[in-house]
C-alpha positions as CSV (number, residue, x, y, z in Angstrom):
1,X,0.0,0.0,0.0
2,X,1.3,3.4,-1.0
3,X,1.2,6.5,1.1
4,X,-1.5,8.0,-1.3
5,X,-3.6,4.9,-0.8
6,X,-3.7,5.6,2.9
7,X,-4.8,9.1,2.3
8,X,-7.7,7.9,0.1
9,X,-9.2,6.2,3.1
10,X,-9.8,9.5,4.8
11,X,-13.0,10.6,3.0
12,X,-14.5,7.2,3.6
13,X,-13.9,7.4,7.3
14,X,-15.0,11.0,7.6
15,X,-18.2,10.3,5.6
16,X,-19.1,7.2,7.6
17,X,-18.5,8.8,11.0
18,X,-20.1,12.2,10.2
19,X,-23.2,10.5,8.7
20,X,-23.5,8.0,11.5
21,X,-23.2,10.7,14.2
22,X,-25.7,13.0,12.6
23,X,-28.4,10.5,11.8
24,X,-28.2,8.4,14.9
25,X,-27.8,11.2,17.5
26,X,-30.3,13.6,16.0
27,X,-33.0,11.2,15.1
28,X,-34.5,10.5,18.5
29,X,-34.7,14.2,19.3
30,X,-36.9,14.8,16.2
31,X,-39.5,12.2,17.0
32,X,-39.5,12.3,20.8
33,X,-42.9,13.0,22.2
34,X,-43.2,13.7,25.9
35,X,-46.8,12.5,26.1
36,X,-46.0,9.0,24.7
37,X,-43.2,6.7,25.3
38,X,-43.2,5.1,21.9
39,X,-44.2,7.0,18.8
40,X,-45.9,5.7,15.7
41,X,-43.8,4.7,12.7
42,X,-44.5,7.9,10.8
43,X,-42.6,10.3,13.0
44,X,-39.7,7.8,13.1
45,X,-39.7,7.6,9.3
46,X,-39.8,11.4,8.9
47,X,-37.0,11.8,11.5
48,X,-34.9,9.2,9.7
49,X,-35.4,11.1,6.4
50,X,-34.6,14.5,7.9
51,X,-31.5,13.4,9.8
52,X,-30.2,11.5,6.7
53,X,-30.7,14.6,4.5
54,X,-28.8,16.7,7.1
55,X,-26.0,14.1,7.2
56,X,-25.7,13.6,3.5
57,X,-25.6,17.4,2.9
58,X,-22.6,17.6,5.3
59,X,-21.0,14.5,4.0
60,X,-21.5,15.0,0.2
61,X,-18.1,16.7,-0.3
62,X,-16.4,13.7,1.2
63,X,-18.4,11.4,-1.1
64,X,-17.4,13.4,-4.1
65,X,-13.7,13.2,-3.1
66,X,-14.0,9.5,-2.3
67,X,-15.3,8.7,-5.7
68,X,-12.7,10.8,-7.4
69,X,-9.9,9.1,-5.4
70,X,-11.3,5.7,-6.1
71,X,-11.7,6.5,-9.8
72,X,-8.0,7.3,-10.2
73,X,-6.9,4.1,-8.5
74,X,-6.3,2.2,-11.7
75,X,-4.1,4.9,-13.1
76,X,-0.3,4.8,-12.7
77,X,0.8,7.1,-9.8
78,X,2.4,9.5,-12.2
79,X,-0.9,10.1,-14.1
80,X,-3.2,10.5,-11.1
81,X,-4.8,13.9,-11.0
82,X,-5.0,14.0,-7.2
83,X,-2.1,13.2,-4.9
84,X,-4.2,13.2,-1.6
85,X,-7.6,13.9,-0.2
86,X,-6.7,17.5,0.6
87,X,-5.3,17.9,-3.0
88,X,-8.6,16.7,-4.4
89,X,-10.5,19.2,-2.3
90,X,-8.2,22.1,-3.3
91,X,-8.3,21.3,-7.0
92,X,-12.0,20.8,-7.1
93,X,-12.6,24.1,-5.4
94,X,-10.0,25.9,-7.5
95,X,-11.4,24.6,-10.7
96,X,-15.2,24.9,-10.2
97,X,-15.7,26.8,-6.9
98,X,-17.0,25.7,-3.5
99,X,-20.4,24.7,-4.9
100,X,-18.7,21.9,-6.9
101,X,-18.3,19.9,-3.7
102,X,-22.1,19.4,-3.6
103,X,-22.5,18.2,-7.2
104,X,-24.9,15.3,-7.1
105,X,-26.2,16.0,-3.6
106,X,-29.9,15.8,-4.5
107,X,-30.0,12.2,-5.7
108,X,-27.7,11.3,-2.8
109,X,-30.0,12.8,-0.3
110,X,-33.1,11.1,-1.8
111,X,-31.3,7.7,-1.9
112,X,-29.9,7.9,1.6
113,X,-33.1,9.3,3.1
114,X,-35.1,6.3,2.0
115,X,-32.5,3.9,3.2
116,X,-32.0,5.7,6.5
117,X,-35.8,6.0,7.2
118,X,-36.3,2.3,6.7
119,X,-33.3,1.4,8.8
120,X,-33.9,3.7,11.8
121,X,-37.6,3.2,11.9
122,X,-37.3,-0.6,11.9
123,X,-34.4,-0.8,14.3
124,X,-36.2,1.2,17.1
């Protein structure tokens, strides 16, 4: 494993931890009802969708960098456009601006919201 391969793991770890923290820690606060101890499935599903949307919005830049780093993995090291995770962020922002880090965010939010709502509502 090369040094650059170790750096390519960073966006994966950041995305997983940020998303997990946001969706699991915020979800109970959104559906908690003081009058009832256990809510219906609908508030849990809605809370799962909202927390997932929040998490993916925060984690989308790392998803984008992760995909770009993985996509260059088959190239010889000399031809890889990005040398590290930080380099990928810098070049993306320099080329297309800060908004470029959220390219593809909407489909990602929809996909993850459905998955997260099903998971969190069924696990509780």
